[in-house]
C-alpha positions in Angstrom: -110.5 -46.2 -7.0 -111.0 -44.1 -3.9 -113.4 -41.2 -4.2 -112.0 -37.7 -4.1 -113.7 -34.3 -3.9 -113.4 -33.7 -7.7 -115.1 -37.1 -8.4 -118.0 -36.0 -6.1 -118.2 -32.5 -7.6 -118.3 -34.1 -11.1 -121.5 -36.0 -10.1 -123.2 -32.7 -9.4 -121.8 -31.2 -12.7 -123.1 -34.1 -14.7 -126.6 -34.0 -13.1 -127.6 -31.1 -15.4 -126.3 -29.5 -18.5 -127.3 -26.1 -17.0 -124.6 -26.6 -14.3 -121.4 -25.1 -15.8 -119.1 -25.0 -12.8 -118.9 -26.6 -9.3 -116.4 -25.7 -6.7 -115.5 -25.9 -3.1 -113.9 -22.8 -1.5 -112.8 -22.1 2.1 -114.3 -19.4 4.3 -112.0 -16.7 2.8 -112.8 -17.7 -0.8 -109.8 -19.7 -1.7 -110.8 -22.4 -4.2 -109.9 -25.9 -2.9 -111.5 -28.2 -5.6 -113.4 -27.5 -8.8 -114.8 -29.1 -11.9 -116.2 -27.2 -14.9 -117.3 -27.3 -18.5 -116.7 -23.7 -19.3 -113.9 -21.2 -18.9 -113.7 -20.6 -15.1 -115.3 -17.4 -13.8 -112.7 -15.7 -11.8 -113.5 -14.5 -8.3 -116.4 -16.8 -7.6 -114.9 -18.0 -4.3 -114.3 -14.4 -3.2 -117.9 -13.5 -4.2 -119.4 -16.2 -2.0 -117.1 -15.6 0.9 -118.0 -11.9 0.9 -121.7 -12.4 0.5 -121.9 -15.0 3.3 -120.0 -12.7 5.6 -122.5 -9.9 4.9 -125.4 -12.4 5.2 -124.1 -13.5 8.6 -124.2 -9.9 9.8 -127.7 -9.4 8.6 -128.9 -12.7 10.1 -127.4 -11.9 13.4 -128.8 -8.4 13.5 -132.3 -9.6 12.6 -132.1 -12.8 14.7 -132.7 -15.0 11.6 -130.5 -17.9 12.6 -127.7 -19.1 10.3 -127.4 -18.3 6.6 -127.2 -21.6 4.7 -127.9 -20.9 1.0 -127.3 -17.9 -1.1 -128.6 -17.3 -4.6 -127.6 -14.4 -6.9 -129.3 -14.4 -10.3 -127.5 -12.5 -13.0 -128.5 -11.9 -16.6 -127.1 -15.1 -18.0 -126.0 -17.2 -15.0 -127.0 -17.8 -11.4 -124.5 -18.4 -8.5 -125.7 -20.7 -5.8 -123.6 -20.9 -2.7 -124.2 -23.5 0.1 -122.5 -23.3 3.5 -121.0 -26.8 4.1 -119.2 -26.0 7.4 -115.6 -26.1 6.3 -116.4 -23.7 3.5 -118.8 -23.3 0.6 -120.1 -25.4 -2.2 -120.6 -23.1 -5.2 -122.5 -23.8 -8.4 -122.6 -21.7 -11.6 -125.9 -22.3 -13.4 -127.4 -21.1 -16.7 -130.8 -20.4 -15.1 -132.5 -19.8 -18.5 -132.0 -23.5 -19.3 -132.7 -24.9 -15.9 -132.3 -23.6 -12.4 -133.9 -26.4 -10.4 -131.3 -28.5 -8.5 -131.6 -32.1 -7.5 -131.6 -31.7 -3.7 -131.4 -35.4 -3.1 -128.3 -35.8 -5.3 -126.6 -32.8 -3.6 -127.5 -34.3 -0.1 -125.8 -37.6 -1.1 -122.8 -35.9 -2.6 -122.3 -33.8 0.6 -122.6 -36.9 2.8 -119.8 -38.4 0.6 -117.7 -35.3 1.1 -118.1 -35.6 4.9 -117.0 -39.2 4.8 -113.8 -38.2 2.9 -113.1 -35.4 5.3 -113.7 -37.6 8.3 -111.7 -40.6 7.1 -108.8 -38.8 5.3 -108.5 -35.6 7.2 -109.4 -36.9 10.7 -112.3 -34.4 11.3 -114.4 -36.8 13.4 -115.2 -34.1 15.9 -116.0 -31.3 13.4 -119.6 -30.0 13.5 -121.2 -30.7 10.1 -124.7 -30.2 11.4 -125.3 -27.4 8.9 -125.2 -29.9 6.1 -128.1 -31.9 7.5 -130.6 -29.1 6.7 -129.4 -28.3 3.2 -131.7 -30.9 1.5 -134.8 -29.5 3.2 -133.9 -25.8 2.4 -133.1 -26.6 -1.2 -136.4 -28.4 -1.6 -138.2 -25.3 -0.2 -136.4 -22.9 -2.6 -137.9 -24.7 -5.6 -141.4 -25.4 -4.2 -144.7 -23.7 -3.4 -147.7 -22.4 -5.3 -147.7 -19.3 -7.5 -149.2 -16.1 -6.0 -151.5 -14.8 -8.8 -151.3 -11.2 -9.9 -153.6 -8.8 -8.1 -154.2 -5.1 -7.5 -152.7 -3.4 -4.4 -154.6 -1.0 -2.2 -153.1 2.4 -3.0 -154.1 5.2 -0.6 -153.3 8.9 -1.1 -151.5 8.2 -4.3 -148.5 6.6 -2.5 -147.8 3.7 -4.7 -144.7 2.5 -2.9 -146.3 2.4 0.5 -149.4 0.8 -0.8 -147.4 -2.0 -2.4 -145.1 -2.5 0.6 -147.9 -2.7 3.1 -147.8 -6.1 4.8 -151.0 -7.9 3.8 -149.5 -11.3 2.9 -148.7 -13.3 6.1 -145.5 -14.8 4.5 -143.9 -11.3 4.6 -142.3 -9.9 7.7 -140.9 -6.7 6.4 -140.7 -4.8 3.1 -138.6 -1.8 2.3 -137.4 0.4 -0.5 -134.4 2.7 -0.1 -132.1 4.6 -2.3 -128.5 3.3 -2.7 -127.5 5.4 0.4 -130.0 3.6 2.6 -132.6 6.4 2.8 -136.0 4.8 3.1 -138.6 5.6 0.5 -141.2 3.2 1.9 -141.3 0.6 4.7 -143.7 -1.7 6.5 -143.3 -4.6 8.8 -145.4 -7.1 10.7 -146.0 -6.8 14.4 -143.5 -9.6 15.1 -140.6 -7.4 13.8 -139.5 -4.7 16.1 -137.2 -2.6 13.8 -137.2 0.8 12.2 -137.1 1.5 8.5 -133.6 3.0 8.5 -132.1 0.0 10.5 -133.8 -2.5 8.3 -133.1 -0.8 5.0 -129.5 -0.1 5.9 -128.8 -3.6 7.1 -130.1 -5.3 3.9 -128.5 -2.7 1.7 -125.1 -3.9 2.8 -125.8 -7.3 1.4 -127.1 -5.8 -1.8 -124.0 -3.7 -2.2 -121.7 -6.7 -1.7 -123.6 -8.7 -4.3 -123.4 -5.9 -6.8 -119.7 -5.2 -6.2 -118.6 -8.8 -6.3 -120.8 -9.5 -9.3 -119.1 -6.7 -11.2 -115.6 -7.9 -10.2 -116.4 -11.4 -11.5 -117.6 -9.9 -14.8 -121.2 -11.1 -14.1 -122.8 -7.7 -13.9 -125.4 -6.5 -11.5 -127.6 -9.2 -10.0 -131.3 -9.4 -11.1 -131.9 -10.4 -7.5 -130.0 -11.8 -4.5 -131.6 -14.0 -1.8 -130.3 -15.7 1.3 -132.1 -18.6 3.1 -131.6 -19.5 6.7 -131.9 -22.6 9.0 -134.9 -20.9 10.7 -137.0 -21.2 7.5 -136.7 -17.5 6.7 -135.2 -15.6 3.8 -134.2 -12.2 2.6 -134.2 -10.8 -0.9 -132.9 -7.6 -2.6 -133.5 -6.4 -6.1 -133.6 -3.3 -8.2 -136.8 -1.2 -7.7 -136.6 1.4 -10.5 -135.5 4.9 -10.7 -136.6 7.8 -8.5 -137.4 10.8 -10.8 -135.8 8.8 -13.6 -132.3 9.2 -12.1 -131.8 7.7 -8.6 -131.7 3.9 -8.4 -133.9 2.3 -5.8 -133.4 -1.0 -4.0 -136.3 -3.3 -2.9 -135.6 -5.4 0.3 -137.8 -8.0 1.8 -137.8 -10.4 4.8 -140.1 -13.4 4.6 -141.2 -16.8 5.9 -140.5 -19.9 3.8 -143.1 -22.2 5.4 -145.0 -22.4 2.1 -141.9 -22.4 -0.1 -140.0 -19.7 -2.0 -142.2 -19.6 -5.1 -145.2 -17.9 -3.5 -142.8 -15.3 -2.1 -140.9 -14.7 -5.3 -144.1 -14.4 -7.4 -145.6 -12.0 -4.9 -142.4 -9.9 -5.0 -142.8 -10.0 -8.8 -146.3 -8.6 -8.3 -144.9 -5.8 -6.2 -142.2 -4.9 -8.7 -144.7 -4.9 -11.5 -146.9 -2.5 -9.6 -144.0 -0.2 -8.6 -142.8 -0.3 -12.2 -145.8 1.7 -13.3 -144.4 4.6 -11.3 -140.7 4.1 -11.3 -140.2 1.5 -14.0 -137.1 1.0 -16.1 -135.6 -1.7 -18.3 -134.0 -3.5 -15.4 -137.3 -4.0 -13.6 -138.8 -5.5 -16.8 -135.8 -7.9 -16.9 -136.5 -8.9 -13.3 -140.1 -9.7 -14.2 -139.1 -11.7 -17.3 -136.5 -13.6 -15.3 -139.0 -14.6 -12.5 -141.5 -15.7 -15.2 -138.9 -18.0 -16.7 -137.8 -19.4 -13.4 -141.4 -20.1 -12.3 -142.3 -21.6 -15.7 -139.6 -24.2 -15.2 -141.4 -25.5 -12.1 -144.9 -25.0 -13.5 -144.7 -25.5 -17.3 -148.5 -25.3 -17.6 -148.4 -21.7 -16.5 -146.7 -20.7 -19.8 -148.4 -17.6 -21.2 -150.4 -18.3 -24.4 -148.8 -17.0 -27.5 -150.6 -16.7 -30.8 -148.1 -18.7 -32.9 -149.2 -21.3 -35.5 -148.6 -24.8 -34.2 -146.1 -25.7 -37.0 -144.1 -22.5 -36.4 -144.1 -23.1 -32.7 -142.9 -26.6 -33.1 -140.2 -25.4 -35.5 -139.1 -22.7 -33.1 -138.9 -25.3 -30.2 -136.8 -27.7 -32.4 -134.5 -24.8 -33.4 -134.1 -23.9 -29.7 -133.3 -27.5 -28.8 -130.8 -27.8 -31.6 -129.1 -24.6 -30.6 -128.9 -25.7 -27.0 -127.5 -29.1 -28.0 -124.9 -27.5 -30.2 -123.9 -25.1 -27.4 -123.6 -27.8 -24.8 -121.6 -30.1 -27.2 -119.3 -27.3 -28.1 -118.7 -26.4 -24.4 -118.1 -30.0 -23.5 -115.6 -30.5 -26.4 -113.8 -27.3 -25.5 -113.6 -28.4 -21.8 -112.3 -31.9 -22.6 -109.9 -30.7 -25.3 -108.5 -28.2 -22.8 -108.1 -31.0 -20.2 -106.4 -33.2 -22.9 -104.1 -30.3 -23.8 -103.0 -30.0 -20.2 -102.4 -33.7 -20.0 -100.3 -33.7 -23.1 -98.2 -30.8 -21.8 -97.7 -32.8 -18.6 -96.8 -35.9 -20.6 -94.3 -34.0 -22.8 -92.7 -32.4 -19.8 -92.4 -35.7 -17.9 -91.2 -37.5 -21.0 -88.3 -35.1 -21.3 -87.5 -35.5 -17.7 -87.5 -39.3 -18.1 -85.2 -39.2 -21.2 -82.7 -36.9 -19.4 -82.8 -39.2 -16.4 -82.1 -42.3 -18.5 -79.3 -40.5 -20.4 -77.7 -39.4 -17.1 -78.0 -42.9 -15.6 -76.7 -44.5 -18.8 -73.7 -42.2 -18.8 -72.9 -42.8 -15.1 -73.4 -46.5 -15.5 -71.0 -46.7 -18.5 -68.3 -44.8 -16.5 -68.8 -47.2 -13.6 -68.5 -50.2 -16.0 -65.3 -48.9 -17.6 -63.7 -48.5 -14.2 -64.9 -51.7 -12.5 -65.1 -54.3 -15.4 -62.1 -53.3 -17.5 -60.4 -56.4 -18.8 -63.0 -58.7 -17.4 -64.9 -61.0 -19.9 -67.9 -62.8 -18.4 -71.1 -64.0 -20.1 -73.2 -62.7 -17.1 -71.9 -59.1 -17.7 -72.9 -59.2 -21.3 -76.3 -60.6 -20.4 -77.0 -57.9 -17.9 -75.9 -55.2 -20.4 -78.3 -56.6 -23.0 -81.1 -56.5 -20.4 -80.4 -52.8 -19.7 -80.2 -51.9 -23.4 -83.5 -53.7 -24.1 -85.3 -51.9 -21.2 -83.8 -48.6 -22.3 -85.0 -49.1 -25.9 -88.5 -50.2 -24.7 -88.9 -47.1 -22.5 -87.8 -44.8 -25.3 -90.2 -46.5 -27.8 -93.1 -45.9 -25.4 -92.1 -42.3 -24.8 -91.9 -41.7 -28.5 -95.4 -43.2 -29.1 -96.8 -40.9 -26.4 -95.1 -37.7 -27.6 -95.1 -38.0 -31.4 
């Protein structure tokens, strides 16, 4: 059987139980192909299309190259979008279970997609070069060493400015603004020639789109959103607490990916932890807990020690595994039963069409016989009539077996 886009997407879906939905959408967000094991999240295509448009503006303004991968982590699910030239490959993932993707598998699947597009759609001259760098960028996202927690140099009591000060060479610029783009603190390396208002306002547009589209898709506000480019750079936005307990603040960062994303993400976690002592709220605590979980999946040995008796810890682990097994099995059953229901509806509809068609043909055939064979007795005529009656009965028997 010839491969089709759904078959290829199904390979990605089956590669991890944490992957709940895989789709391809065009540049305006229209879904072209999809496979899923949960009820589809509406508006995912539009979310990715809008975020990539905003990311392109940011990357062009800051001369960061082309945006290739976008990640928005929400409370329960993560949305990962990948630019594949003709549109976007989008994955919905339960990041609390597993957020690490098999970059080699995705590379293979994307190459298979290209082969289909070239052979069946005649796109030999189309530029698919963006796909060639996806494997490397995905590998970088899930790699690197953890930046250990450390104190920040706070001068004059200005916590924000002390935290944002560029001391880590992986960071090119850090900024905190309110939701209107007014800078609260900013610092940049000498290689970045940009002011605080320009930088903060530019990245704020990406943050605003991620929040708006996340709410529209019933996913809520993202814990953080990040974009990775083909020049080994990335940008990230997240919540940075409340000014005077009322006004939401937004953290924005531009960074290098030469050592992987994990040292950057864990250093940002250190920054948010330090800022939370001054402007902390529940959302910041959730960010820190989410980062800890994501990093723990890559480095399980970094799990924080918990004083729980061994037997109780084992029992808790078993209960968690059983709960996850039950959840995955239930989701899979619901998905395949839904597909079976759709198939049976199609069969019933087509069976009715076939019956009506047979009845119509039989009626017309009988009228034709009455007109053209009236008074003629011939063994061949009776033989052909029996052949038709046998075929008609066989078809009706098979239809009855399918629909009863």
